[in-house]
C-alpha positions as CSV (number, residue, x, y, z in Angstrom):
1,M,-14.1,-18.5,16.5
2,N,-11.6,-16.0,17.9
3,K,-10.9,-13.6,15.1
4,K,-7.6,-11.9,15.3
5,G,-4.9,-10.8,12.9
6,I,-4.9,-8.9,9.6
7,C,-6.1,-10.1,6.2
8,V,-4.2,-8.5,3.3
9,A,-6.0,-8.6,0.0
10,G,-5.4,-7.4,-3.5
11,N,-2.5,-7.1,-6.0
12,M,0.2,-9.7,-6.2
13,T,2.9,-9.2,-8.9
14,V,6.4,-10.2,-9.9
15,D,8.4,-7.0,-10.1
16,I,11.3,-7.1,-12.6
17,L,13.6,-4.2,-11.7
18,Y,15.7,-2.7,-14.4
19,P,18.4,-0.2,-13.2
20,V,18.6,2.6,-15.8
21,T,20.9,5.7,-16.2
22,G,18.2,8.3,-16.4
23,L,14.6,8.0,-17.6
24,P,14.4,8.9,-21.3
25,K,12.0,11.3,-23.0
26,P,9.9,9.9,-25.9
27,G,12.1,8.9,-28.8
28,E,15.2,8.8,-26.6
29,L,17.3,5.9,-25.5
30,T,18.7,5.1,-22.1
31,S,21.0,2.2,-21.0
32,I,19.9,-0.7,-18.7
33,E,22.7,-1.3,-16.2
34,E,23.9,-4.6,-14.7
35,G,21.9,-5.7,-11.7
36,I,18.5,-6.7,-13.1
37,T,16.6,-8.3,-10.2
38,R,13.3,-10.1,-9.7
39,S,11.1,-9.7,-6.6
40,T,7.5,-10.0,-5.4
41,G,5.5,-6.8,-5.5
42,G,2.0,-5.3,-5.3
43,A,0.0,-4.3,-2.3
44,L,-0.5,-7.8,-1.0
45,C,3.0,-9.0,-1.2
46,N,4.6,-5.8,0.0
47,V,2.3,-5.1,2.9
48,I,2.0,-8.7,4.2
49,G,5.7,-9.2,3.9
50,D,6.4,-6.0,5.8
51,L,3.9,-7.0,8.5
52,A,5.3,-10.5,8.8
53,L,8.9,-9.1,9.3
54,M,7.7,-6.4,11.7
55,D,5.9,-9.0,14.0
56,P,6.5,-12.7,13.3
57,G,3.8,-13.5,15.8
58,L,1.0,-11.6,14.1
59,P,-1.5,-13.9,12.3
60,L,-1.8,-12.8,8.7
61,T,-3.9,-14.0,5.8
62,A,-3.3,-13.5,2.1
63,L,-6.3,-13.0,-0.2
64,G,-5.9,-12.7,-3.9
65,R,-5.3,-14.4,-7.3
66,L,-2.2,-15.8,-8.9
67,G,-1.6,-17.5,-12.3
68,T,-0.9,-21.2,-12.7
69,D,2.6,-20.3,-14.1
70,A,6.2,-20.2,-12.8
71,E,5.7,-16.6,-11.7
72,G,2.8,-17.6,-9.5
73,D,4.9,-20.4,-8.1
74,Y,7.7,-17.9,-7.4
75,I,5.3,-15.6,-5.4
76,L,3.9,-18.4,-3.4
77,E,7.4,-19.8,-2.5
78,T,8.4,-16.3,-1.4
79,L,5.3,-15.8,0.8
80,K,5.9,-19.3,2.3
81,T,9.1,-18.0,3.9
82,Y,6.8,-16.0,6.3
83,K,5.7,-18.6,8.8
84,N,2.8,-16.5,10.1
85,V,1.0,-16.0,6.7
86,D,-2.0,-18.2,5.8
87,L,-1.9,-18.8,2.0
88,S,-4.9,-21.1,1.8
89,H,-7.2,-18.4,0.5
90,I,-5.2,-17.6,-2.7
91,K,-6.9,-18.7,-5.9
92,R,-4.8,-19.7,-8.9
93,E,-6.0,-19.2,-12.5
94,G,-4.7,-17.6,-15.7
95,K,-1.4,-15.6,-15.9
96,T,0.3,-14.0,-13.0
97,S,0.5,-10.2,-12.9
98,F,3.9,-8.6,-13.4
99,T,5.4,-5.1,-13.4
100,A,8.5,-3.9,-15.2
101,V,10.1,-1.3,-12.9
102,M,12.5,1.2,-14.5
103,A,14.6,2.4,-11.5
104,D,16.7,5.5,-12.3
105,S,20.1,5.2,-10.6
106,I,20.5,9.0,-10.8
107,S,17.3,10.4,-9.3
108,R,16.3,7.1,-7.5
109,E,12.8,7.6,-9.0
110,R,11.0,4.7,-10.6
111,T,8.5,4.2,-13.4
112,F,6.1,1.2,-13.7
113,F,4.8,-0.8,-16.7
114,H,2.2,-3.1,-15.4
115,Y,0.4,-6.2,-16.8
116,R,-2.8,-6.8,-14.8
117,G,-3.1,-10.6,-15.4
118,A,-4.8,-12.6,-12.7
119,N,-5.3,-9.6,-10.4
120,A,-7.9,-8.2,-12.7
121,F,-10.3,-11.1,-11.9
122,F,-10.0,-11.0,-8.1
123,C,-13.6,-10.5,-6.7
124,E,-15.7,-10.9,-3.6
125,D,-16.8,-14.4,-4.8
126,D,-13.1,-15.5,-4.1
127,I,-13.6,-14.8,-0.4
128,I,-14.8,-17.6,1.9
129,W,-16.0,-15.3,4.7
130,D,-16.6,-18.0,7.4
131,K,-13.0,-19.1,7.1
132,L,-11.3,-15.8,7.5
133,K,-9.5,-15.5,10.9
134,A,-9.0,-11.8,10.9
135,D,-10.6,-8.7,12.5
136,F,-8.9,-6.3,10.1
137,L,-8.8,-6.2,6.3
138,Y,-6.4,-4.1,4.2
139,I,-6.9,-4.1,0.4
140,G,-5.0,-2.4,-2.4
141,Y,-5.2,-1.1,-5.0
142,I,-8.3,0.6,-6.2
143,L,-7.9,1.4,-9.9
144,L,-5.8,-1.7,-10.4
145,L,-8.3,-4.5,-9.5
146,D,-10.6,-4.5,-12.6
147,A,-13.4,-6.8,-11.3
148,L,-13.7,-4.7,-8.1
149,D,-13.5,-1.4,-9.9
150,M,-16.7,-2.4,-11.9
151,E,-19.9,-0.5,-11.3
152,D,-22.4,-1.8,-8.8
153,T,-25.9,-0.4,-9.0
154,E,-26.4,-0.5,-5.2
155,Y,-23.0,0.5,-3.7
156,G,-21.4,2.3,-6.6
157,T,-18.5,-0.2,-7.2
158,K,-17.9,-3.8,-6.5
159,M,-15.1,-2.7,-4.1
160,A,-17.6,-0.7,-2.1
161,R,-19.9,-3.7,-1.9
162,L,-17.0,-5.9,-0.7
163,L,-16.0,-3.3,2.0
164,Y,-19.7,-3.0,3.1
165,H,-19.9,-6.7,3.6
166,T,-16.6,-6.7,5.4
167,Q,-17.7,-4.1,7.9
168,K,-21.1,-5.9,8.5
169,R,-19.0,-8.9,9.6
170,G,-17.3,-6.8,12.3
171,I,-14.0,-6.6,10.4
172,K,-12.3,-3.2,10.2
173,T,-11.4,-2.0,6.7
174,S,-8.4,-0.2,5.3
175,L,-7.6,0.6,1.6
176,D,-5.0,2.0,-0.7
177,V,-5.1,3.4,-4.2
178,V,-2.6,3.2,-7.0
179,S,-1.1,6.4,-8.4
180,E,-2.3,6.5,-12.0
181,S,-2.8,9.3,-14.6
182,G,-6.4,9.8,-15.7
183,D,-9.7,10.9,-14.2
184,R,-11.0,7.6,-12.7
185,F,-10.3,8.6,-9.1
186,K,-13.4,10.6,-8.5
187,S,-15.7,7.9,-9.8
188,L,-14.0,4.8,-8.3
189,V,-12.6,5.9,-4.9
190,P,-15.5,7.8,-3.2
191,P,-17.9,4.9,-3.2
192,A,-15.4,2.7,-1.4
193,L,-14.5,5.4,1.2
194,K,-18.1,5.2,2.5
195,Y,-17.2,1.8,4.0
196,T,-13.6,2.4,5.0
197,D,-12.3,2.7,8.6
198,Y,-8.7,3.6,7.7
199,C,-7.8,5.3,4.4
200,I,-4.0,5.5,3.8
201,I,-3.0,7.2,0.5
202,N,-0.2,9.4,-0.8
203,E,-0.4,13.1,-1.7
204,I,-0.8,12.5,-5.4
205,E,-3.8,10.2,-4.9
206,A,-5.3,12.6,-2.3
207,E,-5.1,15.5,-4.7
208,K,-6.8,13.6,-7.5
209,I,-9.6,12.4,-5.1
210,T,-10.3,15.8,-3.4
211,G,-9.2,18.3,-6.1
212,I,-7.2,20.1,-3.5
213,K,-3.6,21.1,-4.6
214,L,-1.0,19.4,-2.4
215,R,2.1,20.3,-4.5
216,D,2.9,23.6,-6.2
217,E,4.3,24.2,-9.7
218,Y,7.8,23.7,-8.3
219,G,6.9,20.3,-6.8
220,S,7.0,21.5,-3.2
221,L,4.5,20.1,-0.8
222,I,1.7,22.5,0.2
223,A,1.5,21.2,3.8
224,S,-1.0,23.9,4.8
225,N,-3.6,22.3,2.5
226,M,-3.2,18.9,4.2
227,P,-5.9,19.4,6.8
228,M,-8.4,20.6,4.2
229,A,-7.7,17.5,2.0
230,L,-8.0,15.2,4.9
231,E,-11.3,16.7,5.9
232,E,-12.6,16.1,2.4
233,I,-11.6,12.5,2.6
234,K,-13.3,12.1,5.9
235,K,-16.5,13.7,4.5
236,L,-16.5,11.0,1.8
237,G,-17.2,8.5,4.6
238,V,-13.9,7.4,6.3
239,S,-14.9,6.6,9.9
240,R,-11.6,6.4,11.8
241,W,-8.3,7.6,10.3
242,A,-7.8,9.5,7.1
243,V,-4.0,9.5,6.3
244,I,-1.9,11.0,3.6
245,H,1.7,10.1,3.3
246,S,4.5,11.8,1.3
247,P,8.3,11.8,1.2
248,E,8.0,14.8,3.6
249,G,6.0,12.9,6.2
250,G,2.7,11.5,7.3
251,Y,-0.5,13.6,8.0
252,G,-3.8,12.5,9.3
253,L,-7.2,13.1,11.0
254,N,-8.1,10.7,13.7
255,E,-11.5,9.4,14.7
256,K,-12.1,12.6,16.7
257,G,-11.2,14.9,13.8
258,Q,-7.9,15.9,15.4
259,Y,-5.2,16.8,12.9
260,I,-1.8,15.2,13.5
261,E,1.4,15.2,11.5
262,S,4.8,13.4,11.7
263,E,7.8,14.5,9.8
264,A,9.8,12.0,7.7
265,F,13.2,11.1,8.9
266,N,16.3,13.1,8.0
267,L,18.0,10.3,6.0
268,P,21.4,10.9,4.4
269,P,21.3,10.4,0.6
270,S,23.8,7.5,0.9
271,Y,21.3,5.6,3.0
272,I,18.6,5.4,0.3
273,K,19.1,2.4,-1.9
274,G,15.7,2.4,-3.6
275,K,12.2,3.7,-3.3
276,V,10.2,0.7,-4.4
277,G,7.7,-0.3,-1.7
278,A,8.3,2.7,0.6
279,G,4.6,3.7,0.4
280,D,3.4,0.2,1.1
281,A,5.8,0.1,4.1
282,F,4.3,3.3,5.5
283,C,0.9,1.6,5.1
284,A,2.1,-1.5,6.9
285,G,3.4,0.5,9.8
286,T,0.3,2.6,10.1
287,I,-2.2,-0.3,10.0
288,Y,-0.1,-2.3,12.4
289,V,-0.7,0.4,15.0
290,A,-4.3,0.7,14.0
291,H,-4.9,-3.0,14.5
292,K,-3.1,-2.9,17.9
293,G,-5.4,-0.1,19.0
294,G,-2.7,2.5,19.1
295,S,-3.1,6.2,18.4
296,L,-2.9,7.9,15.0
297,K,0.3,9.7,16.2
298,E,1.9,6.3,16.9
299,G,0.6,5.1,13.6
300,L,2.2,7.9,11.6
301,E,5.5,7.5,13.5
302,L,5.7,3.8,12.9
303,G,4.7,4.4,9.3
304,N,7.6,6.8,8.8
305,A,9.9,4.4,10.5
306,A,8.8,1.5,8.3
307,A,9.2,3.6,5.1
308,A,12.7,4.6,6.2
309,A,13.6,0.9,6.7
310,S,12.3,0.1,3.3
311,L,14.4,2.8,1.7
312,S,17.6,1.2,3.0
313,M,17.4,-1.7,0.5
314,P,16.6,-1.8,-3.3
315,G,13.7,-4.3,-2.9
316,S,10.2,-3.7,-1.5
317,T,10.5,-5.6,1.8
318,E,14.2,-6.4,2.1
319,G,14.9,-3.6,4.6
320,M,12.0,-4.2,7.0
321,L,12.8,-4.6,10.7
322,P,11.0,-5.8,13.8
323,V,8.8,-3.2,15.4
324,E,11.1,-2.5,18.3
325,K,14.0,-1.9,15.9
326,L,11.8,0.4,13.9
327,K,11.2,2.5,16.9
328,N,15.0,2.7,17.5
329,L,15.4,3.7,13.9
330,R,13.0,6.5,14.4
331,K,15.0,7.8,17.3
332,Q,18.2,7.6,15.3
333,F,17.0,9.5,12.2
334,S,14.0,11.6,13.3
335,K,14.3,15.4,12.6
336,T,12.9,16.1,16.0
């Protein structure tokens, strides 16, 4: 069997976006504006949707769990609009995961209230390895896939075991982590990094994993600490690219240990319509280049371009463009 293409696994949710006029403090009230919308979300839906729009000829496989409810039907119908996505590996059971997204129309920031639902039960037993037509697997998110976050006596976590078995089958691995408060990062993420070829996370997650400060008390990025944080991530076992993305840009160490950075685009404030899915878009752009055998520099540049396209629309994947148009977008908005 000729294996090619990308398998995208993990979280699938229905995102219900509520526009609000400022995020309230505890005990305070804020108004929900007109314009409540519903869309698909989660690592799987966002990344696979972005990849499908970037390259309609790229074979893609979705791997995860949905509920047997109307929300699950909605996600499947949405994913069916991408003609290059194989949906035959999705298992349906229980209730579909959903997220209430509070989108601040003033700051453009968003806050998430998540119901785990069917995603919590996704596990390696759901994978029929011999039927996967892919040579690259991306999975997200650690800390939000309960069955895979469970302890494993041999590999540390069930996620680590899954990634080990993936690599043993000659499939390259890539993962992402969810930004959550708490102290679970250092126990759940390092075991999985031992079996990761491409780690793509944001600066908040990287700081929690490594303990290296990446933002100061004023919220400014400490870019000088990026190489040190990336080196720590590589020491945890990442074999090819360790990548950290932030609103300021993308930063990475390649397979030779070379440090590379790429600034984010100089976007006018009026261009940004929403930030939901921008991080997933960056991941999609980066893993697209990785799968094609490109360089880390090219990966960071396309990741920034994909994130910029995502920011142009309120939804997670609405703004995505084909690869060649993304490259033109980079030329139009790049600071350099």
